[in-house]
Structures are given as structure tokens and as C-alpha cells.
C-alpha positions as CSV (number, residue, x, y, z in Angstrom):
1,S,23.5,-66.3,63.6
2,K,26.3,-64.6,61.3
3,A,24.4,-66.3,58.7
4,A,21.5,-64.1,58.9
5,T,23.8,-61.1,59.5
6,K,25.2,-61.6,56.1
7,I,22.0,-62.0,54.2
8,V,21.0,-59.0,55.9
9,S,23.9,-56.9,55.2
10,F,23.7,-58.7,51.4
11,F,19.9,-57.5,51.2
12,E,21.1,-54.3,52.8
13,A,24.1,-53.7,50.3
14,V,21.6,-55.1,47.5
15,T,19.2,-52.4,48.2
16,K,21.4,-50.0,48.7
17,D,22.9,-50.6,45.3
18,L,19.0,-50.5,43.8
19,V,18.2,-47.0,45.7
20,M,21.6,-45.1,44.3
21,N,21.0,-47.0,40.5
22,L,17.4,-45.5,41.2
23,M,18.4,-42.2,42.3
24,K,21.1,-42.2,39.2
25,Q,18.5,-43.1,36.7
26,N,16.1,-40.5,37.8
27,E,18.7,-37.6,37.8
28,R,19.1,-38.7,34.1
29,E,16.1,-38.5,33.6
30,K,15.2,-35.2,35.1
31,L,18.3,-34.2,33.3
32,D,17.1,-34.9,30.1
33,L,14.0,-33.9,30.8
34,T,15.8,-30.9,31.5
35,K,17.5,-30.1,28.1
36,D,14.5,-31.4,26.1
37,L,12.5,-28.6,27.3
38,M,15.3,-26.0,27.1
39,G,15.5,-27.2,24.1
40,E,12.0,-26.6,23.1
41,K,11.8,-23.5,24.4
42,E,14.5,-22.0,21.9
43,R,12.8,-23.8,19.3
44,E,9.9,-21.6,20.7
45,K,12.5,-18.8,21.1
46,L,13.7,-19.1,17.8
47,D,10.2,-19.8,15.9
48,L,9.2,-16.8,17.8
49,T,11.7,-14.5,16.6
50,N,11.5,-15.8,13.2
51,R,8.0,-14.5,13.2
52,I,8.8,-11.2,14.4
53,T,11.5,-10.7,12.0
54,K,9.0,-12.0,9.3
55,L,6.4,-9.1,10.8
56,E,8.9,-6.5,11.3
57,N,10.4,-7.0,7.6
58,D,6.2,-6.9,6.3
59,V,5.5,-4.1,8.0
60,K,8.8,-2.6,6.5
61,D,7.8,-3.5,2.6
62,R,4.0,-2.6,3.5
63,T,5.2,1.0,4.5
64,E,7.5,1.3,2.1
65,L,4.4,0.9,-0.4
66,L,2.9,3.0,0.9
67,L,5.8,5.4,0.5
68,R,6.0,5.2,-2.8
69,S,2.4,4.8,-3.8
70,K,2.2,8.2,-2.3
71,G,5.7,9.9,-3.9
72,M,3.8,7.8,-7.1
73,C,0.6,10.1,-6.7
74,N,2.7,12.9,-6.3
75,V,4.4,12.5,-9.6
76,R,0.8,12.0,-11.0
77,G,-0.2,15.5,-9.3
78,A,3.0,17.1,-11.0
79,L,2.1,15.1,-14.2
80,E,-1.0,16.9,-14.1
81,F,0.2,20.2,-13.3
82,I,2.3,20.3,-16.6
83,R,-1.1,19.5,-17.9
84,S,-2.6,22.5,-16.7
85,T,0.4,24.7,-17.3
86,N,0.2,23.5,-21.0
87,R,-3.3,24.4,-21.1
88,L,-2.6,28.0,-19.2
89,Q,0.1,29.1,-21.7
90,D,-2.8,29.1,-24.3
91,K,-2.1,25.8,-26.2
92,I,-5.0,24.3,-27.8
93,I,-6.0,21.1,-24.9
94,S,-9.3,20.2,-24.1
95,F,-10.1,19.4,-20.6
96,R,-10.8,16.4,-21.5
97,E,-8.1,15.6,-23.5
98,P,-6.2,12.1,-21.6
99,T,-2.8,13.5,-19.9
100,D,-0.7,11.1,-21.7
101,N,-1.8,12.9,-25.1
102,V,-1.2,15.8,-23.9
103,L,3.0,14.4,-22.9
104,T,3.1,13.0,-26.2
105,R,1.9,16.4,-27.8
106,L,4.4,18.2,-25.2
107,T,7.3,15.7,-27.3
108,Q,6.9,17.8,-30.3
109,D,7.5,21.3,-28.9
110,E,10.5,22.8,-30.3
111,R,11.8,24.0,-27.3
112,F,11.3,20.7,-25.1
113,I,12.7,18.3,-28.0
114,S,16.2,20.8,-27.5
115,Y,16.4,20.8,-24.3
116,L,15.1,16.5,-24.2
117,N,17.7,16.3,-26.9
118,Q,20.9,17.9,-24.9
119,T,20.0,15.9,-21.8
120,C,20.4,12.6,-24.0
121,S,23.6,13.7,-25.2
122,L,25.1,14.4,-21.4
123,N,24.0,10.5,-20.7
124,N,25.2,8.7,-24.1
125,S,21.3,7.8,-24.5
126,Q,19.5,7.1,-27.1
127,Y,16.5,10.2,-27.4
128,K,13.7,8.2,-29.6
129,D,13.9,5.9,-26.5
130,V,13.7,8.0,-24.0
131,E,11.4,10.4,-25.6
132,G,9.1,7.6,-26.3
133,C,8.6,6.7,-22.6
134,V,7.5,10.8,-22.0
135,G,3.5,9.9,-23.0
136,G,3.4,6.7,-21.0
137,L,4.8,8.5,-17.4
138,Y,1.5,9.4,-16.8
139,Y,-0.4,5.6,-17.3
140,T,2.6,4.5,-15.2
141,A,1.8,6.7,-12.6
142,L,-2.1,6.3,-12.6
143,K,-1.7,2.6,-11.9
144,K,-0.9,3.5,-8.0
145,K,-4.6,4.3,-6.6
146,L,-3.2,5.9,-3.6
147,R,-3.4,9.6,-3.8
148,G,-0.7,11.9,-1.8
149,H,-1.2,15.4,-1.0
150,D,2.9,15.7,0.5
151,N,4.7,18.8,-1.1
152,D,7.4,16.4,-2.6
153,V,7.7,14.6,-5.6
154,E,9.7,11.0,-5.1
155,I,10.9,9.2,-8.0
156,Y,11.3,5.5,-6.4
157,A,14.0,3.7,-9.2
158,R,12.0,0.6,-8.7
159,D,8.9,1.9,-9.7
160,W,10.9,3.2,-13.6
161,S,12.6,2.0,-16.3
162,V,15.8,3.6,-16.7
163,N,14.6,5.7,-19.7
164,E,11.4,6.4,-17.9
165,V,13.6,7.6,-14.7
166,L,15.4,10.0,-17.4
167,A,12.6,11.1,-19.1
168,L,10.8,12.3,-15.9
169,G,14.1,14.0,-14.1
170,A,13.8,16.2,-17.8
171,L,10.6,16.4,-18.1
172,L,10.4,17.6,-14.0
173,R,13.2,19.8,-14.7
174,Y,11.9,21.9,-17.4
175,Y,9.0,22.4,-15.2
176,N,11.1,23.8,-12.4
177,I,9.2,21.0,-10.2
178,L,11.3,20.2,-6.9
179,Y,11.6,16.5,-6.4
180,Y,13.6,13.9,-4.7
181,Y,15.0,10.3,-6.2
182,Y,15.5,6.8,-4.2
183,D,17.4,3.7,-5.3
184,D,16.4,0.7,-5.9
185,Q,17.4,-0.2,-2.2
186,G,14.9,2.9,-1.2
187,D,17.1,4.8,0.1
188,L,17.6,8.6,-0.7
189,A,20.4,8.7,-3.0
190,E,21.4,11.5,-5.9
191,Y,19.7,12.1,-9.4
192,P,21.9,9.5,-11.5
193,Y,21.7,11.4,-14.9
194,K,22.9,14.3,-16.2
195,L,20.3,17.5,-16.7
196,A,20.7,19.9,-19.4
197,K,21.0,23.7,-18.2
198,Y,17.8,25.6,-18.3
199,P,17.2,29.1,-18.1
200,Y,17.6,29.8,-14.2
201,K,15.0,32.8,-13.8
202,L,11.7,32.8,-15.7
203,A,7.9,33.6,-15.4
204,E,6.7,30.3,-14.4
205,Y,3.9,28.5,-12.9
206,T,5.1,26.8,-9.5
207,Y,3.3,23.2,-8.5
208,N,2.1,23.3,-5.2
209,P,0.6,20.0,-4.2
210,A,-0.5,20.8,-0.5
211,M,-3.0,23.1,-1.8
212,E,-3.7,22.0,-5.6
213,T,-3.5,25.5,-6.7
214,T,-1.0,26.9,-9.4
215,K,0.7,30.7,-9.3
216,L,2.1,32.8,-11.5
217,A,5.4,33.8,-9.9
218,T,9.5,34.3,-10.3
219,V,11.4,31.0,-9.9
220,V,14.8,30.6,-8.8
221,M,16.4,27.9,-9.8
222,W,19.3,26.2,-8.5
223,Y,20.7,22.1,-8.3
224,D,21.5,20.5,-5.7
225,D,23.7,17.4,-6.4
226,K,22.3,15.3,-3.4
227,I,18.7,15.7,-3.3
228,G,17.5,16.6,-7.0
229,H,16.3,19.8,-8.4
230,R,15.2,22.7,-5.5
231,R,13.3,26.0,-6.3
232,H,12.4,29.0,-4.6
233,V,10.4,31.4,-4.7
234,V,10.3,35.3,-5.1
């Protein structure tokens, strides 16, 4: 009958609409789930990226610390060399006398006083402030526990005060010791201070931290604005 046909058609239409709505709802849920999964993956990716960056920075910091420590230890070796040089020059220094004491006594040497005074004048620095740092340089270097064996003495600005950098540069120049200077960012840079002129050719003990020995030689000195002081032994 017509009535029965209409009822069937009605239920078919309702069923069709219900199915369509369910399909649409299912698609929306799938889309929402996909978005949630993508968002979660992005968050995981970002978190992983941040962790990798943090680890890379940590490795970089630890590597820099290791290099700075090695450079500091080479400074220590250079200062120990200066102590032995003073003794080899027939100055009355006991083997047991602390290196800091030897450096402090060096500030009473007329030639060194004159050289340090000239260097301070070139940089408009107070002599007493710079001279007062000399005796404590070895203690500062000693605080690092690692010991380097490379040929290079490296001054890292982060490890020293301004006056210590000037005192250390002057001291190493005075004893014809090659060194490299690194700025606050840890980059190789030009030594930031002017150093007084010193006789370019003289008999001197040369420093070789790799061999940990000294030898008497004629040392020819010259200045390199980019990396500090180089020497050539002939």
C-alpha cells in the first residue's frame, strides 16, 4: 500500500541520514585524532630537538672547559719554567720555595720592574694593580686539576682578571714564551694590550712543555698582532 511505502521510504531516509551523520562524525573524530597525534608528534619532536640542543651545548661547554683547563695547565707549566729559569740564572732560590714566592720576588728585579712599568704606561694601567697580580698567577693556574702536554700556552680571558691578563702577557713576553689569547667568547683573538719592546735577540732558556725540558739557545723574537708572541730558535 501507499502508506506502507511511505513508511518504508521515511525509515530509509532516516537511516540514510543517520548513517551519513555517523560517517561525518567518524570522519571528524578521525581528523581530530589525526590532529592530536600530529600535535603530540610535533611536541615530541620539539622536546627531542631541545634535548639534543641541550646535550650539544653541554658537550660544547665541557669541551671548552677541558680546553681552557689544558690551556691553564700549560700556563702553570710556563710559570714553573720561569721559576726554574730564575734558579738556573744563579739566583738564590730553594727547590722547595713556592713558585708564587719566586714570582713575587721577580717584581723586585730592576729589569722586570722597568719592563712592567713601560707596559703599564702603554696601556694607561696602574703599575701597583698589575704588579700586585704577579705573585698570585701561579695559584690561579694551580686551581685547575688537569695538566696539559701541548706545545701551546693559552690565555683564556674568562679565567683571569683584566690586570692578571696584562701581568701574564707581560711576564710571558719577558721570558720569550709563545702564547695564544682567547677572548670572552672563547675565540682566538689578538692580545688586547700593548707590550713594551724587549731585546729581540738574546741567550735565553727556551720553554718546551711537550718535552718538559729546557735548553740554552739563541732566541729570535718577533710579534704577531693576530695571535700573540711567536719565537724562532736558532
